[in-house]
C-alpha positions in Angstrom: 23.8 -6.9 -17.0 21.2 -4.3 -17.0 20.4 -2.7 -13.0 17.1 -4.7 -12.2 14.7 -1.9 -11.6 16.0 1.6 -13.1 15.1 4.5 -12.3 12.7 6.3 -15.4 12.7 9.4 -16.5 9.1 11.1 -17.5 8.6 9.1 -20.8 8.3 11.7 -24.1 5.0 10.8 -25.9 2.4 13.0 -28.0 -0.1 13.2 -24.9 1.6 15.5 -22.3 -1.6 14.4 -20.1 -1.3 11.3 -19.2 -4.8 11.2 -17.5 -7.5 13.7 -19.2 -11.3 13.7 -17.6 -13.8 15.4 -20.6 -17.3 16.2 -19.8 -17.8 12.9 -17.9 -20.8 11.9 -16.4 -21.6 9.3 -14.6 -24.8 7.9 -12.8 -26.1 5.6 -10.7 -30.1 4.8 -11.6 -31.0 8.3 -11.3 -28.3 9.9 -9.0 -25.7 12.1 -10.5 -22.1 11.1 -9.2 -20.0 12.5 -11.6 -22.1 15.8 -13.3 -19.8 16.9 -16.3 -15.9 16.5 -15.0 -13.1 17.7 -16.3 -9.7 17.9 -15.1 -6.1 16.8 -16.6 -2.7 16.0 -14.8 0.1 16.8 -16.4 3.1 14.2 -16.9 5.1 13.7 -14.2 2.9 16.2 -11.8 1.3 15.0 -8.9 -2.5 15.8 -8.6 -4.4 15.6 -5.9 -8.2 15.5 -5.4 -9.6 16.3 -2.6 -13.1 16.2 -1.3 -15.4 15.3 1.5 -17.4 12.3 1.9 -19.8 11.5 -1.0 -18.0 13.9 -3.1 -17.2 11.3 -6.0 -13.8 10.7 -5.2 -13.7 7.1 -5.6 -16.1 6.7 -8.5 -14.0 9.4 -10.7 -11.0 7.0 -9.2 -12.9 3.9 -10.9 -13.8 6.0 -14.1 -10.0 6.8 -14.4 -8.9 3.3 -14.6 -11.6 1.9 -16.4 -13.3 -0.5 -13.9 -16.6 2.5 -14.9 -17.8 3.1 -18.0 -18.9 6.7 -17.9 -22.6 7.3 -18.8 -20.8 10.5 -21.4 -17.9 12.1 -21.5 -14.1 11.0 -22.5 -11.5 9.4 -20.2 -8.0 9.7 -22.0 -5.0 8.0 -20.9 -2.0 8.7 -22.6 -4.8 10.4 -25.3 -6.8 6.9 -25.9 -10.1 7.5 -24.5 -10.8 4.2 -22.5 -14.6 4.8 -22.0 -14.6 3.5 -26.0 -12.6 0.5 -25.3 -13.4 -3.3 -24.7 -12.0 -5.1 -22.1 -9.1 -6.8 -24.3 -7.9 -3.2 -24.8 -8.7 -2.0 -21.3 -6.2 -4.8 -20.0 -3.3 -3.3 -21.6 -4.3 0.3 -20.5 -4.1 -0.9 -17.1 -0.7 -2.1 -17.2 0.5 1.1 -17.3 -1.5 2.0 -13.8 0.0 1.1 -10.2 -2.4 1.3 -7.2 -1.8 2.3 -4.2 -4.4 1.1 -1.9 -6.3 3.1 1.3 -5.2 0.2 3.2 -2.7 -1.0 1.7 -4.6 -4.0 0.9 -1.3 -7.0 1.2 -2.5 -10.4 1.5 -1.8 -11.4 5.0 -0.6 -15.0 4.3 2.0 -13.7 2.0 5.2 -12.4 3.2 7.1 -9.0 2.4 8.7 -10.4 -0.9 5.7 -12.3 -1.7 3.5 -9.7 -1.9 5.4 -7.3 -3.9 6.5 -10.1 -6.4 3.2 -11.0 -6.5 1.8 -8.7 -10.1 5.0 -9.9 -11.8 4.3 -13.3 -11.2 1.0 -13.0 -12.5 1.4 -10.7 -15.5 4.6 -11.5 -16.5 7.1 -14.4 -17.8 10.1 -13.4 -15.4 12.1 -16.0 -13.8 12.0 -16.4 -10.7 15.4 -15.0 -10.2 15.0 -12.2 -12.7 11.9 -11.2 -10.0 13.9 -11.4 -6.6 16.8 -9.3 -8.3 13.8 -7.0 -9.0 11.8 -6.8 -5.6 15.1 -6.8 -3.7 16.0 -3.4 -6.2 12.8 -2.1 -5.4 13.1 -2.7 -1.4 16.3 -1.0 -1.6 14.9 2.1 -3.0 12.1 2.6 -0.7 14.6 2.3 2.4 12.6 -1.2 3.2 15.6 -3.8 2.6 15.8 -6.6 5.5 11.8 -6.8 5.4 11.7 -9.6 3.2 10.9 -12.1 5.6 8.2 -10.3 7.6 4.2 -11.0 7.2 1.7 -7.6 6.9 0.7 -8.5 10.7 4.8 -7.5 11.7 4.8 -4.6 9.9 3.9 -1.0 11.3 1.3 1.1 9.5 3.8 3.1 7.6 6.1 -0.1 6.9 2.8 -1.0 5.3 2.2 1.7 3.2 5.6 1.3 1.8 5.0 -2.4 0.6 1.7 -1.3 -1.1 3.9 1.0 -3.2 6.5 -1.4 -3.6 4.1 -3.7 -5.2 2.3 -0.9 -7.0 5.5 0.1 -8.8 7.3 -3.7 -9.6 6.0 -3.1 -13.1 7.3 0.0 -13.7 4.0 1.8 -14.3 3.7 5.6 -15.9 0.8 6.3 -13.8 0.5 5.9 -10.0 -2.9 6.5 -8.2 -3.0 6.4 -4.5 -6.4 5.8 -2.5 -6.4 8.2 0.8 -3.1 7.1 1.5 -2.8 8.7 4.6 -6.2 7.2 5.7 -5.8 5.5 9.2 -2.1 6.6 10.1 -1.3 9.0 12.5 0.5 12.8 11.8 3.4 12.1 11.9 3.1 8.4 9.8 0.8 10.4 7.0 3.3 13.3 7.0 6.3 10.4 6.3 3.7 9.0 3.5 3.9 12.7 1.7 7.2 12.8 1.7 7.4 8.8 0.2 4.8 10.1 -2.2 6.8 12.9 -3.5 10.3 10.7 -3.7 8.7 8.2 -5.4 7.7 11.0 -8.5 11.3 12.6 -8.7 13.2 9.2 -8.2 11.3 7.0 -10.7 9.7 9.8 -12.6 5.8 8.4 -12.5 2.5 10.7 -13.1 0.5 10.4 -9.5 -3.3 10.9 -8.8 -3.7 10.9 -4.9 -7.6 10.8 -3.7 -7.4 12.3 -0.7 -10.0 14.0 2.0 -6.8 15.4 3.8 -5.8 19.1 2.9 -2.3 19.2 4.7 -1.2 16.4 2.3 -2.6 18.5 -0.3 -0.9 21.3 0.0 2.2 19.4 0.6 2.3 17.4 -2.3 0.2 18.9 -5.1 1.6 19.9 -8.1 -2.0 20.7 -8.7 -5.2 20.5 -6.9 -9.1 19.3 -7.7 -11.5 20.4 -5.2 -14.5 18.0 -6.0 -18.3 18.7 -4.3 -21.1 16.8 -5.3 -19.8 15.3 -8.0 -18.4 18.7 -9.9 -14.6 20.0 -10.0 -15.6 23.7 -8.6 -11.9 24.6 -8.3 -8.8 23.9 -10.0 -5.0 24.8 -9.8 -2.1 25.1 -7.6 -2.7 24.5 -4.5 -2.3 28.1 -3.1 -3.7 29.6 -5.9 -7.2 27.6 -5.3 -7.4 28.6 -1.6 -6.5 32.1 -1.7 -9.9 33.7 -3.5 -11.8 35.0 0.3 -15.1 33.2 0.7 -14.6 30.5 -1.8 -15.4 26.6 -1.2 -12.0 26.1 -1.5 -11.4 28.8 1.1 -13.7 27.2 3.6 -12.9 23.2 3.0 -8.6 24.7 4.2 -10.3 26.7 7.1 -12.2 23.9 8.5 -9.3 21.5 8.4 -7.6 23.8 10.9 -4.4 24.3 8.8 -2.2 27.6 9.3 -2.0 28.8 5.6 0.6 31.0 7.2 3.0 28.2 8.1 2.5 26.4 5.1 4.1 29.3 2.9 6.9 29.3 4.9 7.5 25.6 3.8 
């Protein structure tokens, strides 16, 4: 009998970058929201898109998962340009993604077990017994076993994040997108969520794309940082390299966050 929810290593494919945007432009009427965006996230790594309000982060996320079709440019998922796909083809590609929403987006009327099982019930032909086994194993993996019968209103903010992540992982996606995962959390819980993102990458072999405005989070978890401003990627690289150039926009963004660079270099 196979393990219900086996841990996976990063898959090997012809495309080393599961997510890659090439010269992507997105307009709404006469407003350019994404202006020639180029970036790529390597397989099994954590890429953090950092920027202030109105920088274009949410639009970029929606383009990556195919909810918006760009006006020009390429959106490559495992080397396939989803900007040219029809809805049926897009549906198949979206199965590669798991989404962790900003406020978890759990259904209040369903308990934890039912929330996590929902994607399997809607998108697979697995039996109830198989679904229950997968959910049980995943809750163990994420250290929230025993919460199956609890409802979202009975959970802490950090616990809701874990349940939201469990729901995102239940179909064993190759790519997980986190939308402002630290939003609305106290600093201690936010840092616990950072640890959870790192453990998820290490334990499940997923490629992670994190949309954030939290510099502390970016410095802790990012393998690669992308600073977005006015719809353009103005800095791109390992976090400490991005902020090391004195006077750069990335350095100013970092300084405004109030984070101590000296302390971060010691971690």
